C-alpha positions as CSV (number, residue, x, y, z in Angstrom):
1,M,32.1,-24.4,5.7
2,R,30.4,-22.9,2.6
3,S,30.0,-19.2,2.4
4,E,26.5,-17.8,2.3
5,G,26.9,-16.8,-1.3
6,Y,27.8,-20.3,-2.5
7,S,25.1,-21.8,-4.7
8,T,24.8,-24.9,-6.7
9,K,22.8,-25.6,-9.9
10,L,20.2,-27.3,-7.8
11,Y,19.9,-24.3,-5.4
12,N,19.5,-22.0,-8.4
13,S,16.9,-24.3,-10.0
14,I,14.9,-24.3,-6.8
15,L,15.1,-20.6,-6.4
16,D,14.0,-20.1,-10.0
17,F,11.0,-22.4,-9.6
18,L,10.0,-20.5,-6.4
19,S,10.4,-17.2,-8.2
20,K,8.2,-18.3,-11.1
21,N,5.6,-19.5,-8.7
22,R,5.6,-16.5,-6.4
23,E,1.8,-16.1,-6.6
24,R,1.2,-19.4,-4.8
25,A,2.6,-21.4,-1.9
26,V,4.4,-24.5,-2.7
27,T,5.5,-27.5,-0.7
28,A,8.9,-29.2,-0.8
29,A,7.2,-32.1,-2.6
30,N,6.1,-29.7,-5.3
31,V,9.7,-28.5,-5.7
32,Y,10.9,-32.1,-5.8
33,E,8.4,-33.1,-8.4
34,H,9.3,-30.1,-10.6
35,L,13.0,-31.0,-10.3
36,Q,12.3,-34.6,-11.2
37,A,10.3,-33.6,-14.2
38,A,13.1,-31.2,-15.3
39,G,15.6,-34.1,-15.2
40,D,17.4,-33.0,-12.0
41,R,18.6,-35.9,-9.9
42,A,17.9,-34.3,-6.5
43,N,16.9,-36.4,-3.6
44,K,14.2,-35.2,-1.1
45,T,16.7,-34.6,1.7
46,T,18.7,-32.2,-0.5
47,V,15.5,-30.4,-1.5
48,Y,14.5,-29.9,2.2
49,R,18.1,-28.8,3.1
50,N,18.0,-26.2,0.3
51,M,14.5,-25.0,1.3
52,D,15.7,-24.5,4.9
53,R,18.7,-22.6,3.6
54,L,16.4,-20.3,1.5
55,V,14.3,-19.7,4.6
56,S,17.3,-18.8,6.8
57,E,18.6,-16.5,4.0
58,G,15.3,-14.7,4.1
59,K,14.5,-15.5,0.4
60,V,11.5,-17.7,1.2
61,L,8.9,-17.7,4.0
62,K,7.8,-21.0,5.5
63,Y,4.4,-21.7,6.9
64,V,3.6,-24.8,8.9
65,T,0.0,-26.1,9.3
66,D,-1.4,-26.1,12.7
67,D,-1.0,-29.8,13.1
68,G,2.7,-29.5,12.1
69,R,2.4,-32.1,9.3
70,M,3.0,-29.9,6.3
71,A,5.0,-26.8,5.4
72,S,4.4,-24.5,2.5
73,Y,6.8,-21.9,1.1
74,I,6.3,-18.5,-0.4
75,Y,9.0,-16.8,-2.5
76,K,9.9,-13.4,-1.0
77,S,10.8,-10.9,-3.6
78,H,13.4,-8.2,-2.8
79,D,10.9,-5.3,-3.1
80,D,8.3,-7.0,-0.9
81,D,8.5,-7.1,2.9
82,C,6.4,-10.2,3.4
83,G,7.2,-10.3,7.1
84,E,5.3,-7.1,7.7
85,H,1.9,-8.1,6.4
86,L,-0.6,-11.0,6.4
87,H,-1.2,-13.4,3.6
88,L,-4.2,-15.2,2.3
89,Q,-3.9,-18.6,0.7
90,C,-6.5,-20.2,-1.5
91,S,-7.2,-23.8,-0.5
92,G,-8.4,-24.4,-4.0
93,C,-5.7,-23.2,-6.3
94,G,-2.9,-22.4,-3.8
95,R,-2.7,-18.8,-4.9
96,V,-1.2,-16.4,-2.3
97,I,-2.5,-12.8,-1.8
98,H,-0.3,-10.3,0.0
99,L,-2.4,-8.2,2.3
100,D,-0.2,-5.1,2.2
101,C,-2.7,-2.4,2.8
102,G,-3.6,0.2,5.4
103,Y,-6.8,-1.6,6.4
104,M,-4.8,-4.6,7.6
105,D,-2.5,-2.3,9.6
106,E,-5.7,-1.1,11.3
107,I,-6.8,-4.7,12.1
108,I,-3.3,-5.5,13.5
109,R,-3.4,-2.4,15.7
110,H,-6.9,-3.3,16.8
111,I,-5.8,-6.9,17.7
112,S,-2.9,-5.4,19.7
113,S,-4.8,-2.6,21.6
114,E,-8.2,-4.3,22.1
115,H,-7.1,-7.9,22.6
116,G,-3.5,-7.6,23.9
117,F,-2.2,-9.8,21.2
118,D,1.0,-9.1,19.3
119,L,0.4,-10.7,15.9
120,R,3.5,-12.0,14.1
121,C,2.8,-11.4,10.4
122,S,5.9,-13.3,9.2
123,S,4.3,-16.5,10.3
124,S,0.6,-15.6,9.7
125,I,-1.4,-16.9,6.8
126,L,-5.2,-17.1,6.5
127,Y,-6.8,-19.9,4.5
128,G,-10.0,-19.7,2.4
129,K,-11.0,-19.5,-1.2
130,C,-10.1,-16.9,-3.8
131,R,-12.9,-15.3,-5.8
132,E,-12.3,-17.6,-8.8
133,C,-12.4,-20.8,-6.8
134,A,-15.4,-19.7,-4.8
135,Q,-17.2,-19.0,-8.0
136,K,-16.3,-22.4,-9.4
137,D,-17.6,-24.0,-6.2
138,N,-20.8,-22.1,-6.5
139,S,-21.3,-23.1,-10.1
140,V,-20.8,-26.7,-9.3
141,E,-23.3,-26.4,-6.4
142,Q,-25.9,-24.8,-8.7
143,E,-25.5,-27.5,-11.3
144,K,-26.4,-30.2,-8.7
């Protein structure tokens, strides 16, 4: 069995791609497409296996849509404790915003005390539009 520290060129390429795209959530298909464009001969199964490994190692967070059809991944930097705060993901550009602020702590406490619900931030992501994408949408609507 391989040790946890063992890494291949493909593993490092995937980790590098995720690190460079830390401001947005990506899918395994995005990773696969990037690898193909870079000339790596990875197959989809190997990409998924490496993504699962990165999740189990705590280097990447995995979010699955409510219908279970699609997963997206967010790179987790060493200085960021992504499991302790909520995230926003723009449905327009895919950008991820880390809600690591005191106000969110207050909301989480409120949800717990007033609604009896223990929110698991490590698997919580809220979807909507970032300011830039919302402005683009408004501009398109106004032009009509």
